C-alpha positions as CSV (number, residue, x, y, z in Angstrom):
1,M,0.0,-0.1,-0.1
2,N,2.8,2.4,0.9
3,F,4.6,1.6,-2.3
4,K,1.6,2.6,-4.4
5,L,1.0,5.8,-2.4
6,I,4.7,6.9,-3.0
7,T,4.4,5.9,-6.6
8,L,1.3,7.8,-7.2
9,A,2.8,10.8,-5.4
10,L,5.9,10.9,-7.5
11,V,3.8,10.5,-10.8
12,L,1.7,13.5,-9.8
13,A,4.7,15.5,-8.8
14,L,6.3,14.7,-12.2
15,F,3.1,15.5,-14.0
16,L,2.8,18.8,-12.1
17,T,6.4,19.8,-12.8
18,S,6.2,18.9,-16.5
19,C,3.3,21.2,-16.8
20,G,5.1,24.1,-15.3
21,D,8.0,23.8,-17.8
22,S,5.9,24.3,-20.9
23,K,4.8,27.8,-19.7
24,K,8.4,28.8,-19.0
25,K,9.4,27.9,-22.5
26,E,6.7,30.1,-24.0
27,T,7.8,33.2,-22.0
28,P,11.5,33.4,-21.8
29,T,13.0,35.8,-19.3
30,K,16.4,37.3,-18.7
31,T,18.1,36.2,-15.7
32,V,19.8,39.3,-13.9
33,T,22.6,38.5,-11.6
34,K,23.8,40.8,-8.8
35,T,26.8,41.9,-10.7
36,E,24.8,43.2,-13.5
37,V,22.5,45.2,-11.2
38,K,25.5,46.7,-9.5
39,K,27.0,47.7,-12.9
40,E,23.7,49.5,-14.0
41,T,22.9,51.4,-10.8
42,P,25.9,53.8,-10.8
43,K,25.4,54.6,-14.4
44,K,21.8,55.6,-13.7
45,E,22.8,57.9,-10.9
46,V,25.7,59.4,-12.9
47,A,23.2,60.1,-15.9
48,S,20.7,61.6,-13.7
49,S,23.4,64.1,-12.4
50,K,23.3,67.5,-13.9
51,T,26.6,68.7,-12.5
52,D,29.6,68.5,-14.7
53,L,32.4,67.6,-12.3
54,N,35.1,69.1,-14.5
55,A,33.4,72.4,-14.8
56,P,34.8,75.1,-12.4
57,T,32.6,76.2,-9.5
58,L,34.7,78.7,-8.0
59,D,31.6,80.7,-6.7
60,N,30.5,77.8,-4.6
61,K,31.9,78.2,-1.1
62,G,30.3,75.0,0.0
63,I,28.6,74.4,3.5
64,G,30.6,74.5,6.6
65,P,32.7,76.6,9.0
66,I,34.8,78.2,6.4
67,K,33.4,81.4,4.9
68,N,36.3,83.3,3.5
69,V,40.1,82.2,2.8
70,K,42.7,84.6,2.1
71,I,45.1,83.3,-0.6
72,G,48.4,85.0,-1.2
73,A,51.8,83.7,-2.3
74,I,52.6,80.1,-1.8
75,D,53.8,79.5,1.7
76,A,56.5,76.9,1.6
77,K,56.4,75.8,5.3
78,M,52.6,75.4,5.0
79,V,53.0,73.4,1.8
80,A,55.5,70.9,3.5
81,K,53.2,70.6,6.5
82,G,50.2,70.0,4.2
83,K,52.1,67.5,2.3
84,E,52.6,65.3,5.4
85,L,49.1,65.9,6.4
86,F,47.9,64.7,2.9
87,K,50.0,61.6,3.0
88,T,48.6,60.7,6.5
89,N,44.9,61.5,5.9
90,C,44.2,61.6,2.2
91,T,46.3,59.1,0.2
92,A,44.1,56.2,1.1
93,C,41.4,57.5,-1.2
94,H,43.0,60.3,-3.3
95,K,45.8,60.5,-5.9
96,I,47.0,63.6,-7.4
97,K,47.1,62.7,-11.0
98,K,44.6,60.0,-11.3
99,R,41.1,58.7,-10.1
100,Y,41.2,56.2,-7.3
101,I,38.6,55.7,-4.6
102,G,37.9,59.5,-4.7
103,P,38.7,61.8,-7.5
104,G,42.2,62.8,-8.7
105,L,43.1,66.2,-7.1
106,K,45.5,67.6,-9.8
107,D,44.2,71.3,-10.5
108,I,41.5,71.0,-7.8
109,T,42.1,74.8,-6.9
110,K,41.3,75.6,-10.5
111,R,37.9,73.7,-10.3
112,R,36.8,74.4,-6.8
113,S,37.0,77.5,-4.5
114,P,39.5,77.4,-1.5
115,E,36.4,77.5,0.9
116,W,34.7,74.7,-0.9
117,I,37.7,72.4,-0.6
118,M,38.2,73.2,3.1
119,N,34.5,72.7,3.8
120,M,34.6,69.5,2.1
121,I,37.5,68.4,4.3
122,L,36.2,69.7,7.4
123,N,32.3,69.1,6.9
124,S,32.1,66.3,4.4
125,T,28.9,64.8,5.9
126,E,26.8,68.0,5.5
127,M,28.4,68.8,2.1
128,L,27.5,65.4,0.8
129,E,23.9,65.8,1.8
130,K,23.4,69.4,0.6
131,D,25.9,70.7,-1.8
132,P,25.2,69.9,-5.5
133,V,28.9,69.3,-6.4
134,A,29.3,67.1,-3.5
135,K,26.2,65.2,-4.4
136,A,27.4,64.6,-7.9
137,L,30.9,63.4,-6.7
138,I,29.2,60.8,-4.5
139,A,26.8,59.7,-7.4
140,E,30.1,59.4,-9.6
141,Y,32.4,57.6,-7.1
142,N,29.8,55.9,-5.0
143,A,32.1,56.3,-1.9
144,P,31.4,59.0,0.6
145,M,34.4,61.1,1.8
146,A,35.3,60.1,5.4
147,Q,34.8,62.9,8.0
148,Q,38.4,64.0,8.7
149,Q,39.5,64.9,12.4
150,I,41.7,67.7,11.6
151,S,41.9,71.3,12.7
152,K,41.3,74.3,10.4
153,E,44.8,75.2,10.4
154,E,45.7,71.7,9.3
155,C,43.1,71.9,6.6
156,R,44.4,75.1,5.5
157,A,47.9,73.5,5.2
158,I,46.3,70.7,3.0
159,L,44.8,73.4,0.9
160,E,48.3,75.1,0.6
161,Y,49.7,71.8,-0.5
162,L,46.9,71.4,-3.2
163,R,47.6,74.8,-4.6
164,T,51.1,73.4,-5.8
165,K,49.6,70.4,-7.6
């Protein structure tokens, strides 16, 4: 009796499974892998971004504690200090001449105002939420800038170093 029940259940299961296959053959669907989804998502974000990241935005001072920065002749001592601070705090994500985790910083002072650069370093969280250029950067690089634990004076030294690049 058990053998008959098991046989009947197997035949029924086989019958039901074979019926389901015919429907799948009639309407083929594309299988999307997780890798494909990840590749498509950043493209959509970048495409929707209206900010040209290479266009200068020197009138944008950003959001944060820095309202005005006085720029004069290059201060060699400040550049040396800024270079060391840059190596310690920034090189994990930034290179000067090429894209890395974050954007390359060559000629950054020709594209962004000194205030914007300093506010991005000192106040990256709020900048990424509210500043249009910072929002476009996060859409492009898909990696938020880490909040740096440095003083305004140290940040100014990094800016001075970047002025030489």
